[in-house]
MITOR-69038 format. One record per residue (C-alpha): residue number from 1; x, y, z. Coordinates in Angstrom, 2 decimals, padded with zeros to 5 digits, always signed. Each point is the difference from the previous one (the first is absolute). Layout:
N
REC  num       xx       yy       zz
REC  NUM        X        Y        Z
...
END
This chain:
186
REC  num       xx       yy       zz
REC    1  -000.45  +010.87  +016.68
REC    2  +002.79  -002.66  +000.15
REC    3  +003.67  +000.08  -000.45
REC    4  +001.48  -002.55  -002.34
REC    5  +001.05  -002.46  +002.67
REC    6  -003.65  +000.22  +001.48
REC    7  -001.61  -000.93  -003.69
REC    8  +002.74  -002.96  +000.02
REC    9  -000.76  -001.46  +003.14
REC   10  -004.10  +000.60  -000.67
REC   11  +000.51  -002.08  -003.02
REC   12  +002.39  -002.55  +000.59
REC   13  -001.65  -003.24  +000.63
REC   14  +002.51  -002.99  +000.29
REC   15  -001.05  -003.08  -002.62
REC   16  -002.15  +002.19  -002.25
REC   17  +001.32  -002.17  -003.29
REC   18  -000.83  -003.23  +002.18
REC   19  -003.36  +001.16  +000.96
REC   20  -000.58  +000.88  -004.12
REC   21  +001.34  -003.50  -000.58
REC   22  -002.11  -002.10  +002.27
REC   23  -003.43  +001.94  -001.43
REC   24  +000.95  -000.39  -003.37
REC   25  +000.40  -003.83  +000.40
REC   26  -003.48  +000.05  +002.24
REC   27  -001.40  +001.56  -002.83
REC   28  +001.23  -002.63  -002.58
REC   29  +002.67  +002.21  -001.42
REC   30  +003.58  -001.02  -001.00
REC   31  +002.17  +002.53  +002.11
REC   32  +002.92  -000.39  -002.36
REC   33  -002.00  +000.90  -003.39
REC   34  -002.14  +003.16  +000.61
REC   35  -001.51  +002.97  -002.27
REC   36  -001.16  +003.34  +001.41
REC   37  -003.92  -001.49  -000.05
REC   38  +000.84  -003.14  +002.39
REC   39  +001.54  +002.86  +002.24
REC   40  -002.35  +002.24  +000.14
REC   41  -002.17  -000.86  +002.81
REC   42  +002.87  -000.13  +002.21
REC   43  +002.15  +003.09  -000.60
REC   44  -002.39  +003.15  -000.83
REC   45  -000.03  +001.86  +003.27
REC   46  -002.39  +003.03  -000.81
REC   47  -003.61  -000.49  +001.16
REC   48  -001.51  -001.33  -003.58
REC   49  +002.79  -002.50  -000.34
REC   50  +000.90  -000.96  -003.58
REC   51  -002.79  +001.84  -001.37
REC   52  +001.37  +003.20  +001.23
REC   53  +003.12  -000.63  -001.56
REC   54  -001.71  -000.68  -003.17
REC   55  -002.10  +003.01  +000.14
REC   56  +002.71  +002.39  +001.02
REC   57  +002.37  -001.36  -003.19
REC   58  -003.25  +000.63  -002.37
REC   59  +000.68  +003.65  +000.99
REC   60  +003.13  +000.49  -001.16
REC   61  +001.70  -000.33  -003.39
REC   62  +002.48  -002.90  +000.13
REC   63  +001.77  -001.62  -003.25
REC   64  +002.39  -002.36  -000.18
REC   65  +002.67  +002.71  -000.62
REC   66  -001.10  +001.81  +003.41
REC   67  +002.52  -000.12  +003.09
REC   68  -002.02  -000.08  +003.04
REC   69  +001.31  +000.79  +003.55
REC   70  -002.45  -001.66  +002.85
REC   71  +001.10  +001.96  +003.17
REC   72  -000.84  -002.31  +003.23
REC   73  -000.24  -003.20  -002.20
REC   74  -000.07  -002.46  +003.07
REC   75  +000.26  -003.10  -001.49
REC   76  -000.68  +001.53  -003.67
REC   77  -003.45  -001.36  -000.82
REC   78  -000.79  +002.98  -002.00
REC   79  +003.29  +000.19  -001.53
REC   80  -000.20  -003.53  -001.36
REC   81  -003.69  +000.10  -001.00
REC   82  +000.87  +003.39  -002.04
REC   83  +003.00  -001.63  -001.70
REC   84  -001.96  -003.12  -000.61
REC   85  -003.10  +001.89  -001.28
REC   86  +001.66  +002.84  -002.08
REC   87  +003.73  -001.58  -000.64
REC   88  +001.37  +003.33  +001.37
REC   89  +003.24  +000.39  +002.44
REC   90  -000.85  +000.53  +003.40
REC   91  +002.30  +000.97  +002.93
REC   92  -001.26  -000.16  +003.35
REC   93  +001.69  +001.19  +003.38
REC   94  -001.27  -000.87  +003.65
REC   95  +001.87  +000.60  +003.41
REC   96  -001.17  -003.47  +001.19
REC   97  +002.84  -002.74  -001.10
REC   98  -002.28  -002.91  +000.73
REC   99  -002.28  +001.45  -002.20
REC  100  +002.35  +000.65  -002.86
REC  101  +001.70  -003.82  +000.19
REC  102  -003.39  -001.23  -000.02
REC  103  -001.11  +001.94  -002.97
REC  104  +003.35  -001.04  -001.81
REC  105  -000.68  -003.45  +000.58
REC  106  -003.46  +000.00  -001.08
REC  107  +001.22  +002.26  -002.87
REC  108  +002.19  -003.16  -001.27
REC  109  -002.48  -002.40  +000.56
REC  110  -002.43  +002.46  -002.44
REC  111  +002.83  -000.16  -002.64
REC  112  +000.03  +003.74  +000.38
REC  113  +003.63  +000.92  +001.26
REC  114  +001.01  +001.53  -003.40
REC  115  -002.93  +002.45  +000.17
REC  116  -000.39  +000.76  +003.65
REC  117  +002.73  +000.89  +002.72
REC  118  -000.56  +000.56  +003.73
REC  119  +002.17  +001.60  +002.20
REC  120  +000.41  +001.07  +003.60
REC  121  +000.00  +004.04  +000.26
REC  122  -001.85  +003.06  +001.33
REC  123  -002.68  +001.78  -001.88
REC  124  +001.76  +003.38  +000.83
REC  125  +003.32  -001.12  -001.18
REC  126  -001.10  -001.24  -003.55
REC  127  +003.05  -001.70  -001.19
REC  128  -000.42  +000.24  -003.49
REC  129  +001.19  +002.61  -002.88
REC  130  -002.21  +003.21  -000.93
REC  131  -002.97  -000.73  -002.36
REC  132  +000.20  -003.51  +000.30
REC  133  -003.76  -000.86  -000.14
REC  134  -002.73  +000.22  -002.28
REC  135  -002.57  -000.44  +003.29
REC  136  +000.76  -000.05  +003.56
REC  137  -002.68  -002.30  +001.83
REC  138  -000.53  +000.41  +003.79
REC  139  -002.42  -002.56  +001.31
REC  140  -000.74  -000.20  +003.88
REC  141  +003.04  +002.25  +000.76
REC  142  -000.67  +003.67  +000.07
REC  143  -001.88  -000.24  +003.08
REC  144  +003.25  -001.38  +001.55
REC  145  +002.55  +002.68  -000.57
REC  146  -000.30  +003.34  +001.83
REC  147  +002.04  +001.81  -002.04
REC  148  -002.25  +000.31  -003.38
REC  149  +001.90  +002.93  -001.24
REC  150  +003.44  -001.86  +000.18
REC  151  -001.94  -003.14  -001.67
REC  152  -001.50  +002.03  -002.79
REC  153  +003.39  +001.77  -000.62
REC  154  +001.50  -003.45  -000.56
REC  155  -002.43  -000.97  -002.08
REC  156  -000.05  +003.17  -002.35
REC  157  +003.75  -000.37  -000.16
REC  158  -000.12  -003.81  -001.57
REC  159  -003.18  +000.36  -002.04
REC  160  +000.51  +000.76  -003.67
REC  161  -001.54  +003.11  -001.75
REC  162  -003.52  -000.91  -000.80
REC  163  -000.03  -002.82  +002.66
REC  164  -003.23  -000.61  +002.59
REC  165  +000.11  -001.13  +003.87
REC  166  -002.83  -002.22  +000.90
REC  167  -000.98  -000.36  +003.57
REC  168  -002.58  -001.86  +001.55
REC  169  -000.69  +003.14  +002.25
REC  170  +001.77  +003.39  +000.44
REC  171  -000.05  +001.67  +003.52
REC  172  -000.41  +003.72  +000.37
REC  173  +000.86  +002.34  +002.73
REC  174  -003.73  +001.54  +000.37
REC  175  -001.62  -002.11  +002.81
REC  176  +002.28  -003.10  -001.57
REC  177  -002.72  -000.57  -002.82
REC  178  +000.77  -002.67  -002.03
REC  179  -000.57  -000.89  -003.83
REC  180  -000.07  -003.07  -001.93
REC  181  +001.08  -001.23  -002.20
REC  182  +002.17  +003.06  -001.53
REC  183  +001.86  +000.14  -003.47
REC  184  +002.06  +002.94  -000.76
REC  185  +001.79  +000.90  -003.02
REC  186  +002.85  +002.12  +000.54
END
């Protein structure tokens, strides 16, 4: 598995926001006035795209009072979708500065900055207080983290009692089998 610097290098692509703006313009959208539905075809990375995010969200109990942590949030597509659809507050963390900066701009354009906060950080060093989140959301990220025990220890620390961890895939050591999607209540 890769080191944080390798992950950053892999995902850093200069001009992400400019390419998104160009695609939105080509599709006939106003890139300055957005909503998560408009962005859906451009920003959901997992196989299955936006449908995967939507289907995963249906498996988790999220309300307008929920606080969600999106680990490996990238440009924040699922974070914005959850905040827009359920009215919850979402904090997103990702290693890649360019993705976070792009996500912040898109979040502002969607008028969701009061409910979605994205920051650069390491999933193995979560900068949040103990028991801060009702849901920890991991989409398309767990397979990139070699220290799964460290990831789960941090997730457990920031998750409220009775909260849930949701991942689109969980990898086990036994022949690296993977299971998806997976929701675990703690």
